[in-house]
Structure formats: structure tokens, C-alpha cells
N, C-alpha and C positions, 0 to 999 in steps of 0.2 A: 528143095529150097524155093523153087517156083511156086509150089503149092502153098507153102507157108506165107510167102509174099502175097499171093493172091488172097489168102484168108485174111491177112492183115489189112489189105486194101478194102476188102468187103466189109470188115468190121469198122474201119474208119469211115467208110461211106455211110453205113447204117447209123453210126454215132453222130456224124455231122448232119445227116438227114433228120434225125430225131431232135437235135439241138435247134435246127431251123424251124421245125414244126412247133416245138415248145415256145420259141420266141414268137412265132406267128400267132399262136393262140393268145398270148399275152397282149400283143398289139391289136389284133382284131377285137378282142374283148374291150380294150380301152378306147379305140377310135372308131370301131365299126368298119364294115367292109369298104364303104365309099371313101373314107378318109385315111385308110391304111395305104401305105406305099411300101414297095420293096425296100426302099432306102431305110424306112423305119424298122422293118423286120430285120434287115441286115445289121442295123445299129444295135438292136436288142440282142441279137445273137453274137455280136462282137465280130462280125464278118464283113467282107466287102460285098457290094451289090452284085458284082460279077459272080462271086462264089455261090450266092443264093440261086442265081440263074443256071448254074451248073447242075443243080439238084432239082429244081422245079422250073417249069417253063413259064409260069404266070402266077399272079396274085390269086386269081380265081382257083387254080389248081391247089394252091396252098390252103385256101379257105375251105374248099370241099374236103380235103384230106384231114384237116383239123377236126371237122365235124364227123367224118367217118370214123376216125380213130377214137374220138370221144364216145361214139355209140358202141363201138367194139368193147371199149373199157367198161362201159356201163353194164353191158350184157354179161361180160366175163365176171365182173364184180358180184352181180346178183347171183349168177350161177354158182360161183365158189361158195357163197354164203348158204344157199339153200341146200347144197349137197352135204352140208354138215348135219342136217336134220332129216329124219325119216317121216315124221308125222306131217301130213299135208297142211293141217291148220297152222302149225308152227312154221312151215315153209312159206305160207302166204304172209304171215306176220314178219318173218325174217326178210322176205323179198321187199315188202313195203319199207321196212327200216333201212335196208341196204340201198334202195333206190333214192330215198330222200337224203340219206347220209352221203351218198356219192356226190350229189349236187351241192350239198353243204360244203364238202371238201374240195369240189371242183367248180366253184361258182361261175367262173368265166364261161364254162361250156353252156350254161343255161342261155346266156345272151347270144352266144354263137349259134345255137340251134334255132333260136327265134329269128336271127338275121338270115340264116340259111333258108328257112322256109319262106321268108319274105323276098329275098333277093333272087333265089334260084329255085323256086317252087317246082316248076315244070321239069327242070333238068335233074333235080335231086329226088323227085317223087319215087321213081322206081327203086333207087338205091336206099332211100329212106325207109320205104316199106319193107324191103328185104331185111334190113336190120331191125326195124320196129317189130315186124311179125316174127322174127327169130326170137325176140324176147316174149312176144305174145304167145307163141307156140309153147314155150317153156311153162308159162303160167297156165295155159289151157290144160296141159297134162296134169298139173297139180290139182286144178279145180275138178277135173273129171275123176281123179283118184279120190278126192275128198267126198264127192257125191256118191261114188260107188261104195265107199266105206260107211256111208250114212252119217258123215260128219257135217255135211252141208245139205240144205234142202235141194230137192230135185228142180233146179232152176236152169234156165238157158245159159249154158257155160260161155257161149260166144259173147252174149250181151254183158254178162257179169264181168268177163275179162276186159272188154272194151271200156266199161264203166270205171273199173279200178284204174286202168292206165290213164284214162282221161282225167280222173280225179287227181292222180299224182302229178301228171303233166301240168294241170291247171294250177296246182299249188306251187310248183317250181316256177312257172312263168310269172305268176302274180308276185311271188317272192322277189324275183329278179326285177320285175317292172316297178316294184315299190322300193327299190334301192337296197334290198337285202338288210333291212333295218332290224330284223328279228331272226331268231334261230329257226331255220327250216325244220330241224329235227324236233323242235318243241311241238310241232303239229302232229307228230306221230301218234300220241295217245288218242287225240280226237279222231284221226283217220281210222284207227283200229276200232274205236267205239262205234262210230257211224257205220263203218263197213260191216262189222260183225254183228252188231245188235240193232242198228237202225236208230231213228230219232223220235219215233212216235211213242209216247208213253201209254196212252189209253189202249187197253187190250183189244177192245172191239174195233177201234179204228185201225190198229196195227194189223189185225187179222184181215181187214178189207184190202190193205195194200199187199199183204203177204200172198194173196191170191193172184196178184198180177203176174202175167207171164213175162 
């Protein structure tokens, strides 16, 4: 009986913790870190202020956890999608689509990531890059596999990887900064076209750029 009671208590704790984090994500997205209060988070969660403090010691801890959980979900979402496909080119395409679709469906996280980097850049840098490069490493392996199979040109995989992630992040941040007035996923065809084929039409000029390392 004690074991069952303990399991119930743990499940209740995890459920309540998740509810508070969900509420915090909504409030941080709406008001930003500076204007968010524990009172607002508690109200959004339908709980008392004291209850929130039983689970989290500060607003800052809540904010950083919302960001970390968001990055974990992003990485897991992309990984699940690419594991459905064996062809590396299709995996890259699927990863691009999954990445942008994730933010389309979880728009509040884009703003939270931007706030996090602005408010706590030094404190979150190590954790951010651990998660960020966890995603990067996954894509790096796919690029290497594609090059080995002769499906991609023999280019610098590290640079290619960084360029793709920077392109996607830039699209997400601009979309959020411009008020999300358009569909982020509508940009997918253009991203695929530019990334896979380039934009220079003239053959001689394209060859000049293709020689770049």
C-alpha cells in the first residue's frame, strides 16, 4: 500500500509540475520575463501562489525550465520524424519541415527562446549549446551519410550544418518578430529550393560559387 501511495504522490507531483510549466509558458510568452509574476503564473494554472513555490523556487527557474523543455521537445520531434525515413536527402527535407512545423504549432516557444538568450545569455549558454548541438550532431551524421553515398557534394559538413540551422532559426525569429502574420510552414518550399539547388541561374556563375569551400 505504501508503494502505491508513493507512486500516486509522484504522479500527482509530476502532473502538477507539468501544469505549472504549461501555465508559465503561456504567461512568459504573453508578458515577457520582466512583467511576468508568480501571481500571474499561479492564476493561469488555477493554483495558489504558495503552491507554485512548493514546486519551483523562483520565476527564473520556471523560465529556464520552460526553455529547456521546449528544446527537448523540438529535438525529440525532429528525431521521431527522420527515423521514419532511411534516405538521407529525404531525412534532411523531413527535418526542415518538422523544425518549422514545430514552431508553427508551438509559437510561444519562439519568443521564449529569444527572451532567454537576451535575459540570461551567459547563464544559459552551456545548457543551450548542449541541447543545440545535440540537434546539430544528429544532422551532422545525416549530412555525412549523404556525402558518403554521393548524394551531396563533398562539402564542409560542419559549415553546411551551421548554415542550415542558422537559416531555420532566422526564419523562426523573424516570423515571431513580425507578429506571426503569415504561415511559417509556407516558407518550406523556398527553403528546400534554396538549400538544395541554390539561387544562381547562370551556369558559369553558379560553377564559380560551387567551387567555394
